[in-house]
C-alpha positions, -999 to +999 in steps of 0.1 A: -422+853-092-452+831-100-467+834-128-472+812-164-451+839-188-420+835-162-387+824-182-365+795-165-334+787-179-321+752-156-286+735-166-283+700-147-246+691-149-249+657-142-206+647-136-194+615-126-179+631-092-209+661-082-244+666-101-246+701-099-284+720-112-283+758-123-319+779-123-323+811-140-344+835-154-347+850-181-359+887-185-358+912-210-334+898-229-311+892-200-307+859-177-300+861-137-296+836-113-319+825-094-305+793-074-283+762-075-280+729-057-253+701-056-252+663-051-230+636-043-233+618-079-241+583-077-243+554-104-215+560-124-187+533-129-153+545-148-171+577-166-205+554-177-237+549-163-238+518-142-272+526-119-294+546-132-314+541-109-290+557-080-281+588-108-314+598-109-315+601-068-286+622-074-305+645-098-330+647-077-312+659-047-298+686-068-330+700-081-347+703-051-319+722-035-321+747-065-355+749-060-356+754-025-325+778-031-345+800-061-377+796-043-396+782-073-402+749-093-392+734-126-399+704-145-375+710-180-337+712-181-310+713-203-285+683-195-248+681-202-233+648-218-194+644-225-175+613-218-151+588-246-182+586-263-183+614-279-166+622-314-167+647-336-158+652-373-166+675-402-192+672-424-208+686-458-243+692-469-245+703-508-280+721-521-281+724-558-305+754-560-312+741-600-310+785-612-295+814-596-314+831-571-314+849-540-302+825-508-326+833-477-322+811-445-343+784-451-318+775-483-292+774-451-309+757-427-317+732-458-280+731-469-270+726-427-294+690-428-282+678-456-250+677-439-267+667-410-272+631-430-241+618-427-239+579-424-236+572-387-229+536-365-255+518-356-246+526-321-245+565-326-267+595-330-262+633-338-257+658-305-246+687-324-243+701-353-223+737-356-222+754-386-183+766-398-188+784-428-206+783-463-190+781-500-213+791-529-209+788-565-175+780-555-170+807-530-155+797-499-155+809-466-188+831-466-200+832-428-231+844-439-246+838-472-280+850-468-287+877-493-263+867-518-274+851-556-259+816-564-268+779-573-250+760-553-250+765-518-225+745-497-226+741-458-193+730-436-204+720-401-186+700-374-207+672-364-205+657-328-220+623-320-225+601-292-232+568-281-271+562-285-267+533-254-250+565-231-271+596-242-307+574-233-294+560-198-285+598-190-321+611-209-334+580-189-324+588-155-336+629-155-373+617-167-371+591-141-361+625-116-395+637-125-374+662-152-381+666-190-351+674-207-350+699-232-321+691-250-287+674-244-254+693-252-216+688-254-204+697-224-173+717-229-195+734-258-215+744-226-184+754-206-170+776-235-202+794-241-205+801-200-168+812-200-159+826-236-170+856-253-178+858-293-148+882-297-124+849-282-136+827-299-128+846-334-093+850-324-089+809-320-094+797-283-094+754-273-120+749-242-108+722-217-131+707-198-112+688-172-137+659-156-133+633-128-130+604-156-130+620-193-115+655-204-138+668-230-122+696-257-136+723-280-115+741-303-129+774-319-116+793-352-134+824-362-167+813-343-165+780-353-156+746-340-135+734-355-129+701-333-147+684-307-133+650-290-128+639-257-097+625-242-091+597-218-072+615-197-090+627-167-088+643-130-090+608-116-058+599-134-038+625-110-056+606-080-045+571-091-005+585-100-007+597-062-023+567-053-002+538-063+032+562-058+026+569-022+010+532-018-022+553+002-062+548-008-078+564-032-099+589-006-062+597+010-047+605-022-073+623-035-071+643-001-032+650-005-034+665-045-060+688-030-045+698+001-008+700-011-005+692-045+005+715-075+011+704-110+042+724-118+072+726-095+087+757-079+048+767-074+052+757-037+074+753-013+083+719-027+114+714+001+086+709+030+076+678+042+041+666+040+022+640+067+013+612+043-014+580+055-002+546+063-022+515+057-032+488+087-030+513+113+002+519+113+017+556+124+018+582+088+051+595+074+065+616+064+077+628+020+089+651+003+063+678-012+085+678-041+077+640-048+038+643-048+044+679-073+064+654-094+038+630-098+016+660-104+033+677-130+043+646-153+003+637-157-003+675-158+023+673-193+011+642-205-029+654-206-017+689-220+005+671-246-021+650-255-044+682-261-015+697-279-021+664-305-055+675-310-050+713-318-025+702-342-051+675-357-073+704-357-049+729-374-046+752-345-015+748-341+003+786-334-031+794-338-046+799-311-043+837-299-068+834-271-051+804-259-069+778-234-096+779-212-100+755-184-126+743-169-139+714-146-134+704-111-096+691-126-087+724-133-087+740-099-055+717-094-030+747-084-007+753-115-029+736-139-028+767-161+010+772-162+015+737-176-012+743-204+009+778-211+049+756-210+033+728-231+006+749-258+032+777-260+000+804-256-020+815-232-043+800-206-067+808-182-096+794-157-128+794-171-155+814-152-187+819-156-198+855-173-229+868-184-252+858-159-264+883-138-264+877-092-236+849-103-227+843-065-189+846-054-191+811-042-197+795-075-171+814-092-151+781-101-145+765-129-161+732-113-198+753-120-188+766-155-205+735-174-236+741-151-238+776-159-234+773-200-261+748-200-283+773-180-278+801-204-279+779-232-315+770-220-325+805-214-311+813-249-332+785-266-363+801-249-354+836-259-354+826-297-381+803-293-403+820-269-406+789-245-415+767-276-403+735-276-363+738-289-356+732-327-340+697-340-302+696-333-290+707-362-306+741-358-294+748-322-272+764-347-272+781-345-263+788-308-226+800-306 
């Protein structure tokens, strides 16, 4: 494995529950798994970085474990970013060519760059610019105008922005862990990159990445992202509901949710009883399992009703032919796909990583999908750039 020509693809998911790192190698146009590392996330408070030093330590621990498994060192990674600082909006760039001529790739790139020149608030920066389609001399819906003749080219794009402060805090924490940041990527987009095939995006699909403190959403139509958003309903809300309903600690609520919980009634033995711990050293008590699942079902329905509003906002109501793909640790709760299908009236499945050779079965769950997607994104950059510095954000085109 030693040698300067080895192209490593590393993804780092610095989540607020767990920090996960995936190391792959790019070989002959394919990406192969080498190792992974995981550490308890520290330094976060309510979805925001509160202690950069603690976050750096979590990144170091996950990276060292990944290096140990992969038996090779690395010094850079593509890093995921999500949370309530994320915002998405459509934008348009108009390029007046002056006279009719054949459109080439540089014209397309310049039109996309013009679309990037949106006026941002002082505290926000551009994270991703994702081309949707082009309009040439009034002809709309052109996916690739290269080779066409025209004099006015318009690029329609979806712009993903984030908080400059949050972005800098994350990048700085990774740097202090002695890793360079190749690029920062919206986490729901990375999760979709790992778990949704191109033909599925073309038919219409929504990726719902349910994290500890936020749920990130990416909606695709015709292979173009039409909406990126972060919802303030997350996996932590499920645990808080259980904690308040049973008057137990947050840790005990998390355990009850994982061991006995289901997001929809009828999938488990709801008429049985579960053991609920009591405070102040008092003996534990019994409670109907149905009571627990009632709480979880209500919260799951609320979450997917929120997703439904965003789907309607994007004009994709009844157009998600491939349905919704659930990723993140929150997607592991039993019954989540059933509630999603019930509320959104479309198919739902867990998003698992596909396309990485030798991907281990122990990591074949939605918690690792974002980290896998970030590694795949890194691999694509290495393939297209030959290992050179990645292109500016408005050209990361062009990776979808």
